[in-house]
C-alpha positions as CSV (number, residue, x, y, z in Angstrom):
1,X,88.1,108.6,71.7
2,X,90.2,109.6,74.7
3,X,91.5,107.4,77.4
4,X,89.3,109.2,79.9
5,X,86.2,108.3,77.8
6,X,87.4,104.7,77.6
7,X,87.9,104.7,81.4
8,X,84.3,105.9,82.0
9,X,82.9,103.3,79.5
10,X,84.8,100.6,81.4
11,X,83.3,101.7,84.7
12,X,79.8,102.0,83.3
13,X,79.7,98.7,81.4
14,X,77.5,95.9,82.7
15,X,80.2,93.2,82.9
16,X,77.6,90.6,84.0
17,X,75.1,91.2,81.1
18,X,75.8,87.6,80.0
19,X,73.9,86.3,83.0
20,X,70.7,88.3,82.3
21,X,67.5,86.5,81.5
22,X,66.4,89.5,79.6
23,X,67.5,89.2,75.9
24,X,67.4,93.0,75.5
25,X,69.9,93.4,78.4
26,X,72.1,90.7,76.9
27,X,72.0,92.3,73.5
28,X,72.8,95.8,74.8
29,X,75.7,94.4,76.9
30,X,77.1,92.6,73.9
31,X,76.9,95.7,71.8
32,X,78.6,97.8,74.5
33,X,81.3,95.1,74.8
34,X,82.0,95.3,71.1
35,X,82.4,99.1,71.4
36,X,84.8,98.6,74.3
37,X,86.8,96.1,72.3
38,X,87.0,98.5,69.4
39,X,88.1,101.4,71.7
40,X,90.6,99.0,73.3
41,X,92.1,98.4,69.9
42,X,92.0,102.0,68.7
43,X,93.8,103.2,71.8
44,X,96.3,100.4,71.6
45,X,95.7,99.6,75.2
46,X,98.5,97.4,76.7
47,X,96.1,95.7,79.1
48,X,93.7,92.8,78.3
49,X,90.0,93.3,78.5
50,X,90.0,90.8,81.3
51,X,92.5,92.9,83.3
52,X,90.4,96.0,82.6
53,X,87.3,94.2,83.9
54,X,89.1,93.4,87.2
55,X,90.3,97.0,87.4
56,X,86.7,98.3,86.8
57,X,85.5,96.2,89.8
58,X,88.4,97.1,92.1
59,X,89.3,93.4,92.4
60,X,92.5,94.1,94.2
61,X,94.0,91.1,95.9
62,X,95.4,93.2,98.8
63,X,91.8,94.1,99.7
64,X,90.8,90.5,100.0
65,X,91.4,87.7,102.5
66,X,91.5,84.0,101.6
67,X,89.1,82.4,104.1
68,X,89.2,78.9,102.5
69,X,91.4,77.5,99.8
70,X,90.9,79.7,96.8
71,X,87.8,81.4,98.3
72,X,88.7,85.1,98.6
73,X,86.5,87.7,100.3
74,X,86.7,91.5,100.3
75,X,88.0,92.6,103.7
76,X,86.3,93.6,105.9
77,X,83.5,91.2,105.1
78,X,80.3,93.2,105.6
79,X,77.7,90.6,104.5
80,X,77.7,86.8,105.2
81,X,75.9,85.9,101.9
82,X,78.6,87.3,99.5
83,X,80.1,85.0,96.9
84,X,83.8,84.4,97.1
85,X,86.2,85.3,94.3
86,X,88.9,83.1,92.9
87,X,92.5,84.2,93.1
88,X,92.7,84.5,89.3
89,X,89.8,87.0,89.4
90,X,92.0,89.4,91.4
91,X,94.8,91.7,90.4
92,X,97.7,93.2,92.4
93,X,97.5,96.8,93.6
94,X,100.5,97.5,91.5
95,X,98.7,96.2,88.4
96,X,95.6,98.3,89.3
97,X,97.7,101.4,89.7
98,X,99.4,100.8,86.3
99,X,96.1,100.5,84.6
100,X,94.7,103.6,86.3
101,X,97.8,105.6,85.4
102,X,97.6,104.5,81.7
103,X,93.9,105.5,81.6
104,X,94.6,108.9,83.1
105,X,97.5,109.5,80.7
């Protein structure tokens, strides 16, 4: 398992499988998450799975604006019916770059 393969698996993973009403989708997502966790351990990745999820979704705080207390929206806001993110769901650009650098290494 290379870091590049791990990176691709992080990007392809359905991080929201837990919300699915389809048990097959949930089961597949759980199976893939177990594989990701095993790869995470094998590669001795210094970043948590939670941080990697934020990285995979480009949840970079500098790309968001706080429109109400702890209601962050990607800027520019294209759609009005988009759910907000909490600050703890976002990472700094510096953290994003460190993760990307490690995955490319």
